[in-house]
C-alpha positions in Angstrom: -19.6 26.7 77.4 -22.7 25.1 75.8 -26.0 26.5 76.7 -29.5 25.1 76.3 -30.8 27.4 73.6 -33.6 26.7 71.2 -33.2 27.5 67.5 -33.8 31.1 66.7 -35.9 32.5 63.8 -33.6 34.4 61.5 -33.7 38.1 62.4 -35.1 37.5 65.8 -33.3 38.2 69.1 -33.3 35.8 72.0 -33.1 36.9 75.7 -29.7 36.6 77.2 -28.9 33.4 79.0 -28.2 34.1 82.7 -25.3 31.6 82.6 -23.9 33.2 79.4 -21.0 35.1 80.9 -19.4 38.0 79.0 -16.2 37.5 77.1 -13.3 38.9 79.1 -9.8 39.4 77.8 -6.5 41.2 78.5 -7.3 44.6 76.9 -3.6 45.1 76.1 -3.5 41.9 74.0 -4.4 42.7 70.4 -4.9 39.1 69.4 -7.2 38.4 72.3 -9.2 41.5 71.5 -9.6 40.5 67.9 -10.6 36.9 68.8 -13.1 38.2 71.3 -14.7 40.5 68.7 -14.7 37.7 66.1 -16.5 35.4 68.6 -19.0 38.2 69.4 -19.8 38.7 65.7 -20.2 34.9 65.3 -22.5 34.9 68.3 -24.7 37.5 66.7 -25.1 35.7 63.4 -25.2 32.1 64.6 -26.8 32.2 68.1 -29.0 35.3 67.7 -29.7 35.3 64.0 -30.4 31.6 63.5 -27.7 31.0 60.9 -25.9 27.7 60.6 -22.1 27.8 60.7 -20.4 26.1 57.8 -17.0 24.4 58.5 -16.0 23.7 54.9 -13.0 26.1 55.0 -11.7 24.5 58.1 -12.3 21.1 56.7 -10.2 21.9 53.7 -7.3 23.0 56.0 -7.7 19.9 58.2 -7.7 17.7 55.1 -4.4 19.1 53.9 -2.9 18.7 57.3 -4.2 15.1 57.6 -2.6 14.1 54.3 0.7 15.7 55.3 0.7 13.9 58.6 -0.2 10.7 56.8 3.0 11.0 54.6 5.1 11.6 57.8 3.6 8.5 59.5 4.0 6.4 56.5 7.7 7.4 56.2 8.2 6.6 59.9 6.6 3.1 59.6 8.4 2.3 56.4 11.8 3.3 57.8 11.0 1.1 60.9 10.2 -2.0 58.8 12.9 -1.3 56.1 15.7 0.6 57.8 17.9 3.1 56.0 19.4 3.0 53.4 16.8 0.6 52.0 14.0 3.1 52.9 15.8 6.1 51.3 13.6 6.4 48.1 10.4 6.3 50.1 11.7 8.8 52.7 12.6 11.2 49.9 9.2 11.0 48.4 7.4 11.4 51.8 9.6 14.3 52.9 9.2 16.2 49.6 5.4 15.5 49.6 5.2 16.8 53.2 6.9 20.1 52.4 4.8 20.5 49.2 1.6 20.1 51.3 2.9 22.6 53.8 3.4 25.1 50.9 -0.2 24.3 49.7 -1.4 24.9 53.2 0.3 28.3 53.3 -1.3 29.3 50.0 -4.7 28.0 51.2 -4.7 30.0 54.4 -3.3 33.2 52.7 -5.5 33.2 49.6 -8.5 31.0 50.3 -9.2 31.7 54.0 -7.9 35.3 53.9 -8.8 36.0 57.5 -12.2 34.5 57.3 -13.4 33.3 60.7 -17.1 32.6 59.9 -19.1 31.3 57.0 -22.8 31.2 58.0 -25.6 29.7 56.1 -29.0 31.4 56.2 -31.6 28.8 55.5 -34.6 29.5 53.3 -37.7 29.4 55.6 -39.6 27.5 53.0 -36.7 25.1 52.4 -36.9 25.6 48.6 -34.3 28.2 47.6 -30.5 27.8 48.1 -29.0 29.1 51.3 -27.9 32.7 51.6 -24.3 32.9 52.8 -22.7 35.4 55.2 -18.9 35.5 55.2 -17.0 37.4 57.9 -13.3 38.2 57.9 -11.3 40.6 60.1 -7.9 41.9 60.9 -6.3 44.0 63.6 -2.8 45.4 62.8 -0.1 45.0 65.4 0.1 48.0 67.8 -3.1 49.4 66.3 -6.5 49.7 68.0 -8.6 49.7 64.8 -10.6 46.5 64.3 -11.5 46.0 60.7 -14.5 43.7 60.0 -15.5 42.7 56.5 -18.9 41.2 55.7 -19.9 39.6 52.4 -23.4 38.5 51.6 -24.0 35.9 48.8 -27.5 35.7 47.5 -28.6 32.0 47.4 -30.8 32.6 44.3 -28.6 34.8 42.1 -25.2 34.0 43.6 -24.5 37.8 43.5 -22.1 39.0 46.2 -22.4 42.3 48.1 -19.7 43.5 50.5 -19.4 46.1 53.2 -16.9 46.7 56.1 -16.5 48.5 59.4 -13.4 50.0 61.0 -13.8 50.9 64.6 -11.5 51.3 67.7 -11.6 48.2 69.9 -12.1 50.7 72.8 -15.6 51.2 71.6 -16.6 47.7 72.5 -14.7 46.8 75.7 -15.1 48.1 79.2 -12.3 49.0 81.7 -12.1 45.4 82.8 -11.6 44.0 79.3 -15.2 42.6 79.0 -16.8 42.6 75.6 -19.9 44.8 75.6 -22.0 42.8 73.2 -24.9 45.3 73.5 -22.6 47.9 71.9 -21.1 45.6 69.3 -24.2 43.9 68.1 -25.8 47.0 66.7 -22.8 47.5 64.5 -23.2 44.0 63.1 -26.9 44.6 62.5 -26.0 47.8 60.6 -23.7 45.9 58.2 -26.4 43.3 57.7 -29.1 45.9 57.0 -26.9 47.7 54.5 -26.4 44.6 52.5 -30.0 43.5 52.7 -31.2 47.0 51.6 -28.8 46.8 48.6 -30.6 43.5 47.7 -34.0 45.2 47.8 -32.8 48.1 45.7 -31.6 45.7 43.0 
């Protein structure tokens, strides 16, 4: 649900919106728990930290899917205008292309996205230097309660990457009703951020 928020200054925290209801899930559903925590981490970086979400990864996936669907539609239209067997060569090309693109999509999600659910751009206050990039990925194994969160910081100036991670039980962040306790989860996200930024200063 969209809320009337003003843009936040990076690093600052805004008061909670009274209409911003806590995320509530089935606490026995591992996928729902992971998605809720992913949404919570995204909320901290984007809504509270003033970063801007980048959709380039998702756009890449959508582009591959769009091209694949385009081949399927073209094959359908061509077969309608020139019924089989006249349409056979075009159908073969379209079907092969479709399955090749599905293979590319599988490789893209497995090796390019790799569980990434957020790429956030931290804008330079002066608007001169390139954006710093925060990349978050996570996984929660089936029948396991340990939520693994990986955070990568890419320095806009040097393009150097620093990485850290967290592994905590999902029970640490949800109450008995299955509501995400953001006030308990947010400090963990801040710790990861601080550790990466302190590494930057040390360098």
